[in-house]
C-alpha positions as CSV (number, residue, x, y, z in Angstrom):
1,M,-0.2,-15.7,-6.2
2,T,1.6,-12.8,-8.0
3,R,5.1,-12.0,-6.8
4,L,4.9,-8.3,-7.7
5,A,3.1,-6.0,-5.3
6,I,2.2,-2.5,-4.3
7,V,2.0,-2.3,-0.5
8,D,-0.5,-0.4,1.6
9,T,0.0,1.1,5.1
10,G,-1.6,-1.8,7.1
11,P,0.8,-4.5,6.0
12,L,3.9,-2.3,6.6
13,V,2.8,-1.5,10.1
14,A,1.8,-5.1,10.8
15,F,5.1,-6.4,9.5
16,L,7.1,-4.1,11.8
17,D,4.8,-4.3,14.9
18,R,5.1,-7.9,16.4
19,R,2.1,-7.2,18.6
20,D,-0.2,-6.6,15.6
21,A,-2.7,-9.4,15.2
22,R,-1.8,-9.8,11.5
23,H,2.0,-9.7,12.0
24,A,2.6,-13.4,11.2
25,W,0.4,-13.4,8.1
26,T,1.9,-10.2,6.8
27,R,5.5,-11.3,7.5
28,E,4.9,-14.5,5.5
29,R,3.2,-12.6,2.6
30,L,5.9,-9.9,2.3
31,W,8.7,-12.4,2.2
32,E,7.0,-14.3,-0.6
33,L,7.0,-11.2,-2.8
34,D,9.7,-10.0,-5.1
35,A,11.6,-6.8,-4.2
36,P,11.2,-4.0,-4.7
37,L,7.8,-3.7,-3.2
38,L,6.2,-0.5,-4.5
39,V,4.9,2.2,-2.2
40,C,3.9,5.8,-2.4
41,E,4.8,8.7,-0.1
42,P,1.3,9.0,1.4
43,V,1.5,5.3,2.5
44,L,4.9,5.9,4.1
45,T,3.5,9.0,5.8
46,E,0.6,7.0,7.3
47,A,2.9,4.2,8.4
48,L,5.4,6.5,10.0
49,F,2.6,8.2,11.9
50,L,1.1,4.9,13.1
51,L,4.6,3.8,14.3
52,R,5.4,7.2,16.0
53,R,5.8,5.6,19.4
54,F,8.5,3.3,18.0
55,P,11.3,5.5,16.6
56,Q,13.5,2.4,15.9
57,T,10.7,0.9,13.9
58,Q,10.2,4.1,11.9
59,D,13.9,4.0,11.1
60,A,13.7,0.4,10.0
61,L,10.9,1.3,7.6
62,L,12.9,4.1,6.1
63,G,15.9,1.7,6.0
64,Q,13.8,-0.6,3.7
65,V,13.4,2.3,1.3
66,R,17.2,3.1,1.5
67,A,18.0,-0.6,0.9
68,G,15.8,-0.8,-2.1
69,R,13.3,-3.4,-0.7
70,L,10.6,-0.6,-0.8
71,R,10.6,1.7,-3.8
72,I,8.7,4.9,-4.0
73,A,7.0,4.5,-7.4
74,F,4.5,7.4,-7.7
75,S,4.5,11.1,-8.4
76,L,1.5,12.9,-7.1
77,T,2.5,16.0,-9.2
78,Q,2.3,13.9,-12.4
79,E,-0.9,12.1,-11.4
80,I,-2.9,14.9,-9.6
81,E,-5.8,14.9,-12.1
82,S,-6.2,11.1,-11.8
83,I,-6.1,11.3,-8.0
84,R,-8.7,14.1,-8.0
85,R,-11.0,11.9,-10.2
86,L,-10.6,8.9,-7.9
87,L,-11.3,11.0,-4.7
88,A,-14.4,12.4,-6.3
89,K,-15.6,9.0,-7.5
90,Y,-15.2,7.4,-4.1
91,A,-16.2,10.4,-1.9
92,D,-18.9,8.3,-0.3
93,R,-16.3,5.9,1.2
94,P,-14.4,8.4,1.9
95,M,-11.2,7.4,0.0
96,S,-7.9,8.5,1.6
97,L,-5.1,10.1,-0.4
98,A,-3.0,7.0,0.1
99,D,-5.8,4.7,-1.2
100,A,-6.3,6.9,-4.2
101,C,-2.5,6.7,-5.0
102,L,-2.5,2.9,-4.6
103,V,-5.5,2.5,-7.0
104,R,-3.7,4.8,-9.5
105,M,-0.5,2.8,-9.0
106,A,-2.4,-0.4,-9.8
107,E,-3.5,1.2,-13.1
108,L,0.1,2.2,-13.9
109,H,1.8,-1.0,-12.8
110,N,-0.1,-3.8,-14.5
111,G,0.7,-7.2,-13.1
112,H,1.1,-5.9,-9.6
113,S,-1.3,-6.8,-6.8
114,I,-2.1,-4.5,-3.9
115,C,-1.1,-6.0,-0.5
116,T,-3.6,-4.5,2.0
117,L,-5.6,-5.1,5.1
118,D,-8.2,-2.5,4.0
119,A,-11.6,-3.9,2.9
120,D,-12.3,-0.8,0.8
121,F,-10.0,-2.2,-1.9
122,H,-12.7,-4.8,-2.6
123,V,-14.8,-1.9,-3.8
124,Y,-12.2,0.2,-5.6
125,R,-11.7,-0.4,-9.3
126,K,-8.9,0.4,-11.6
127,H,-9.7,2.1,-14.9
128,G,-13.2,2.6,-13.5
129,R,-14.4,-1.0,-13.8
130,E,-11.6,-3.6,-13.3
131,P,-11.2,-5.3,-10.0
132,I,-7.8,-4.8,-8.5
133,P,-5.8,-7.9,-7.8
134,L,-5.4,-8.1,-4.1
135,I,-3.3,-9.9,-1.5
136,V,-5.5,-9.7,1.6
137,A,-5.5,-11.4,5.0
138,P,-8.3,-13.9,5.6
139,S,-11.2,-12.4,7.6
């Protein structure tokens, strides 16, 4: 398994919410990976929203960014045209902004896998045709 990863919303929430059914699996996977884990702001926005009932958990997530374990490694301003193309290509899914950013990050950060709980990543392709290396929970 690769030790370099881009992290999606689901694993961040599962890691921080002990009641989540995939908490144990996610905790084990994230500790196996090298820091910093790469994220984008749309993923953080989704995770903070999903954790809104747990202010201390939200703060813990932001603390991981401050501590450098999570690194925001994406600029929507610089990648807007690529994101627009991805959203148009996968409009039938429909692809979220966070998912589009993660696919683009996989294109930009060769050698990184995407850690996700989202089955749509089995369909998404980087550079239009290449499967994205994934770290996913067993079904």
